[in-house]
N, C-alpha and C positions, 0 to 999 in steps of 0.2 A: 745244494744250496740253503744255506740257513738264513730264514728270513730277516734276521736282524743287520747281516752283510749285503742284503740286496739294494741293488742301483734302483732309484725314481726318480723319474723324470716327472717333474709338474709343470703344467701348461696354462699358464692363467695370465691374464692381460693386468691383472691388479696387484701391484709390488706391493702391496702390504697384505695379502692374501699368499704371495710366492716364500715373503721374507717370514712369515708366520709358519706355512709350514715346513719351509725349509729348516728352520731352528728346532721345530719340532722333531721332524723324524731325524736330522742329524743326532739331534738328542738322545734318540731309540736306537741309534747304531746303522742308520741308513744310510748310504752313498747319496745325494739329492745333487741334481742337473735343474737348471729353470729354463724356462720357456716364454716368452710373453705374447707370441702368434703361432697360429696353426700351422704357417711355413715354416717356421722356427722350430717349432714343436716336433714335425717329420721330421726336419733336417738332423735334429739335436738324437731324436730315436733313432737314425740310420747311422749314425756316427759314433753314438754309445753303448747302443743294444740293451737300453733298459730292462729290467726284472719286470717293471709294472710302472704303469702312466696312471697320473693325478691330471685329469683332462676338464677343464672348464668349458662350455659351450658356446659362449658367448663371447667368440674371440672377434678382434678387429677386422680380420682378414679373411677369414671364413669361417662356417659353422664348424662347431667341434663334432658334428655327426660325420661330414666330410672328414674331417683328421682322423676320426673311428676309421671310417672305410678305407681310407690308404693306408693305416697303420696297417688294418687286416690283410691288407694285399700281401706282406711278407712277415708278420711277425703274429705269434698268438699270446704275446706276452699280456699279462692281463689288465682291464683300464677300467679306472674309476672312475665314473662321472661326478664332478662337484660344480654343482649348478646353481643358480637361482629359480631356474624355472622347474613348477611343480606341477605342471599340467600333466597326464597321463600320457597324452599321445608323444608328447617330449620324451618321456621315458622310454615309452616302448618304441619310439624312432630309434633311441640312443643303444639300446640294448640289441634291438633286432639287426643294426647295424654292425653290431660284434664286441660292445660295452658288456664288462663283466658283472658291473654293479652301479647304482646311482645313490649318490647321497646330497640332501637338498641343502643350500646354504641360507641362512645360518647354520653352523656345524657344530658339532660336542666334537673335540678334538680325540676324545677316547672312543667313542662310535667310529670315526675316520680310520682311526689305528687299528680298529678290531676288524674292519672290512679291508684295511690293506695286508693283515695277518692271514686272513683267511684265503683271499686271492692269491696270495705267495704259496700258500698251503695248496691250493687246489692246481696242481700239477699232474692229475691224474690223467691216464690214458685207458680205455678198457682193456685194452690187450696186456697191459702194463700189473693189471692187479687182479687178484683171483676173487678178493671178496672186498667190499667195505663194510663197515661198521660204523653205527649212530647208537651211541649209548646199548640198548638193548635190541638193536633192528641189527641184522646182517644182510647184507645184497649177496649172493655168490654169483657173479658175474659168469663165469665158466658152466656152472650147473643150473644157470637160471634158476636159482632157490633163494627164498626168503626164509629167514628164521626170527623168530622173535622170542627172546631168553630161552634160546637154544630150542623152541619147536618150531618145528615146518606152518608155514603160514598159506595155504592153499589163495595163489591168484589168476584172473583170467589174464589170459595173455596181454589184452590191452591193458589194463593193472600193472604188469610186471612192466611192460616198456615203457608207462607213464613213470614208475617208481625206478628203473632202472637209468631212466635220461636225467632225472632229478639227481639220483646217487652219483652219476659219474661228473656231473658238473656242480656237485655238493657246494654250498657256499655261493653259489652264482644265481641271481634272478634270471630266470627261464619264462620268458613270456608266454605268455596264452598262445600265440600264433606258433612261437618254435616247438612248444610242446604238441600241438595238435599237428604240424609239417614231420614231425618226429613219429607219431603216431598213428596217423590218420593219410598221410601225402599234402601236398601243396594245394587242392582243393579244396580244404577243411578248415582254414585257418579262424573262421568265423564262428566255428563250432563251439562256443565258449561253455554253454550248456551243457553241452555232451561233455567237458573236460570238469567241470564243477561236477558233476554226479557221480563220476569215479574217482576223482581227487576226495570225496566224501566217501566213498566206499572203501578205500586206500585206508584213511582214516580211520576208521573203526576195526581196521584188521591190525592194524600195527603201532597206533595210538594209547597210551593208558586211560587218556579221555579226549575224545574226537572233539569236545567242543571247544579245549582247549588245548592245541596241537604243539608239540615240541619238536617234531620231527619236519614236517611239512608245511611251510609256514606262508600264508595267504601275504603276498605284496599286491596290497587293494588297486583294481583297476588294471593291474600291470600282469600278473603272473604268479609265481611260485618259487620257493628256496627250498632246497634241503638245508637244513641246520647243521652245524658243526658247531664244537665246541672250541673255544678260546685254548 
């Protein structure tokens, strides 16, 4: 699927926002449909099978997080939240429910378009790819091997699992809870200090400047994102 021909569903109760988004997205080659309520969004998604959903949280009939949960019952199409809610708990709730990214209103159209492009490209399944590359860093999923500029980097089992999880979900915000469930199980979702220690160790091993990382990006108070270029 070429990202420029993708079908995008915009779910937002503000007519002006829908109009701006529809015009801009159509101008970049996307096929756009609109919905003003959560129920309409769920119905439109079922009928038209969008490749990506741009979703507001403050809908008149149901909370956007509930829309995310309903969509995730049957589709893995990327969901980009576009909301005025800035609270970290709101972001975490939406991302944990299955959203892929979160952009806060007021927003810059260029940033939203970049997030959409990344989300559309991120169709990776671990079993489908042998290796993922991020600049000079390569994650070989089959051999459990990490290289930087062609040189093998030794990682602990936990370091590898954290990096693998971020790599497979490259471009997506992965919450602290999601990462901890993936590497430690459901009873360790609050061990964020543990996670920070391992992220720091990983950055020292794969980043040119661990204090200014370009691969493992912190989403303050929420989690981490494996960066990808546009």
